[in-house]
C-alpha positions as CSV (number, residue, x, y, z in Angstrom):
1,M,104.2,154.2,122.5
2,D,103.9,150.3,122.1
3,S,107.6,150.3,120.5
4,D,108.5,151.4,123.9
5,V,106.6,149.0,125.7
6,L,107.8,146.5,123.8
7,E,111.6,147.4,124.0
8,N,111.2,147.8,127.8
9,N,109.8,143.8,128.4
10,L,112.6,143.4,126.3
11,S,115.2,144.6,128.1
12,L,113.9,143.0,131.8
13,L,113.7,139.8,130.0
14,W,116.9,139.4,128.7
15,Q,118.1,141.0,132.1
16,R,116.6,138.4,133.7
17,F,118.1,135.6,131.7
18,S,121.6,137.3,131.6
19,N,121.5,137.2,135.4
20,S,120.4,133.6,135.6
21,K,123.5,131.3,136.2
22,G,121.7,128.7,134.1
23,F,118.9,126.1,133.9
24,G,116.4,125.2,136.7
25,L,115.1,121.7,137.8
26,L,111.6,122.8,135.6
27,E,113.1,123.7,132.7
28,L,115.4,120.2,132.2
29,S,112.5,118.6,133.1
30,L,110.2,120.1,130.5
31,A,113.2,119.2,127.9
32,V,114.0,115.7,129.1
33,L,109.7,114.9,128.7
34,L,109.6,116.7,125.2
35,A,112.8,114.6,124.2
36,G,111.4,111.6,125.6
37,I,108.1,111.8,123.5
38,F,110.0,112.9,120.0
39,F,112.1,110.0,120.3
40,S,109.2,107.1,120.9
41,V,107.2,108.6,118.2
42,I,110.2,108.2,115.8
43,A,111.1,104.9,117.6
44,A,107.0,103.3,117.1
45,A,107.2,105.0,113.3
46,G,110.5,103.5,112.8
47,Q,109.4,99.8,113.9
48,G,106.3,100.0,112.0
49,I,108.2,100.8,108.7
50,A,110.6,98.0,109.1
51,F,107.4,95.3,110.2
52,S,106.2,96.7,106.5
53,A,109.5,95.9,105.1
54,K,109.9,92.7,106.2
55,G,106.2,91.8,105.9
56,Q,106.7,93.0,101.7
57,R,110.4,90.7,101.7
58,T,108.0,87.7,103.1
59,A,105.0,88.4,100.2
60,Q,107.8,88.5,97.3
61,E,109.0,85.3,99.1
62,M,105.2,83.8,99.2
63,S,104.6,84.8,95.4
64,S,108.0,83.0,94.3
65,L,107.3,80.2,95.9
66,L,103.8,79.9,94.1
67,E,105.6,80.4,90.9
68,M,108.2,77.7,91.5
69,S,105.6,75.7,92.5
70,Y,103.8,76.4,89.2
71,Q,107.3,75.6,87.3
72,Y,107.8,72.4,89.0
73,R,104.2,71.4,88.3
74,L,105.1,71.8,84.5
75,Q,108.5,69.7,84.7
76,K,106.9,66.9,87.4
77,G,103.4,66.9,86.6
78,E,102.0,67.5,89.9
79,W,101.9,69.8,93.0
80,P,105.1,70.0,95.4
81,K,104.4,68.6,98.4
82,T,107.2,69.7,100.4
83,L,109.7,72.4,99.8
84,A,112.1,70.1,100.1
85,D,110.6,68.1,97.0
86,M,111.1,72.0,95.2
87,K,114.5,72.0,96.0
88,D,115.4,69.4,93.4
89,V,114.3,71.6,90.8
90,F,114.9,74.8,92.2
91,S,118.5,76.1,93.8
92,N,117.9,78.9,96.1
93,V,113.7,77.8,97.9
94,P,113.3,79.8,100.8
95,L,112.3,77.7,103.3
96,K,111.7,80.2,106.4
97,N,110.3,83.8,106.1
98,F,112.0,86.7,108.1
99,W,110.6,85.9,111.7
100,G,111.7,82.0,111.7
101,Q,108.4,80.5,110.7
102,A,108.0,77.9,107.9
103,F,106.6,78.2,104.4
104,V,103.9,75.3,104.3
105,L,102.5,74.6,100.7
106,G,99.0,73.0,99.6
107,G,96.8,72.5,96.4
108,N,94.5,71.2,94.3
109,E,94.1,70.7,90.7
110,M,93.0,74.3,89.9
111,R,95.2,76.1,93.2
112,A,98.4,76.6,94.9
113,W,98.6,77.8,97.7
114,V,101.6,78.9,100.8
115,E,100.8,79.6,104.1
116,T,103.6,81.4,106.8
117,D,103.0,82.4,109.9
118,V,103.6,86.8,110.2
119,P,103.2,88.9,113.6
120,V,99.9,90.9,113.7
121,K,101.9,94.3,112.8
122,A,102.9,93.3,109.2
123,V,99.6,91.9,108.0
124,S,99.6,95.3,106.3
125,A,102.2,94.3,103.9
126,F,100.1,91.5,102.3
127,S,97.3,93.6,101.0
128,G,95.9,92.2,97.3
129,Q,94.3,89.8,95.4
130,M,96.2,87.0,96.1
131,F,96.7,87.1,100.0
132,T,94.3,86.1,102.2
133,V,94.4,85.8,106.2
134,V,94.0,82.8,107.8
135,R,93.8,82.5,111.1
136,N,94.3,85.4,113.7
137,S,95.6,84.8,117.1
138,N,97.3,87.8,119.2
139,S,100.8,88.0,117.9
140,F,101.3,86.3,114.9
141,T,98.3,85.8,112.1
142,T,98.6,82.9,109.3
143,V,98.8,84.5,105.9
144,R,98.0,82.2,102.8
145,G,98.5,83.0,99.6
146,S,97.0,81.9,96.7
147,Q,97.1,81.3,92.6
148,N,94.6,79.9,90.7
149,I,95.2,77.9,87.3
150,S,93.3,79.2,84.3
151,Y,91.5,76.4,82.4
152,G,94.8,77.0,79.3
153,K,97.0,76.0,81.7
154,V,95.4,73.0,83.2
155,A,94.8,72.2,79.3
156,R,98.2,72.4,78.7
157,L,99.6,70.1,81.7
158,A,96.6,67.2,80.4
159,Y,98.4,67.7,77.0
160,E,101.4,67.2,78.3
161,R,101.1,64.6,80.5
162,A,99.1,62.3,78.0
163,H,101.6,63.4,74.9
164,G,104.8,63.4,77.4
165,D,105.9,66.7,75.5
166,K,106.1,70.5,76.7
167,K,105.1,73.2,74.3
């Protein structure tokens, strides 16, 4: 008996929709609303992925700049004061990050660092021991990547400076 009732209801439902001329305003509005919600969620996720990828690229560039500054110090005996100083030794020195913000170098005897401003949404790409958030604002955040120089490296630099040869 239950199957007869179900068959009867399906038959009535089929007759209702087979006689209609198309979708009503309510069905179309609902479909447009659901499509809008779906595409906005997809766009937000895509934007987050794009910010993360650009942030990771900037983090890699900062790591490269730190390594270049260390190599510069090995060759010249001092930290580079600007990125232009490093262009004398290296040909591929990035001057700005993906968002057009300049890289800034700094350092002392024991540590080198590089800073740049990145959008707040990209800060999650800078997780790790070498990156810290220095300043925060509403739209851009200053991120600092730093590298400590080990005592062995300092001793080697002092030896090279005193003896003029690099071993």
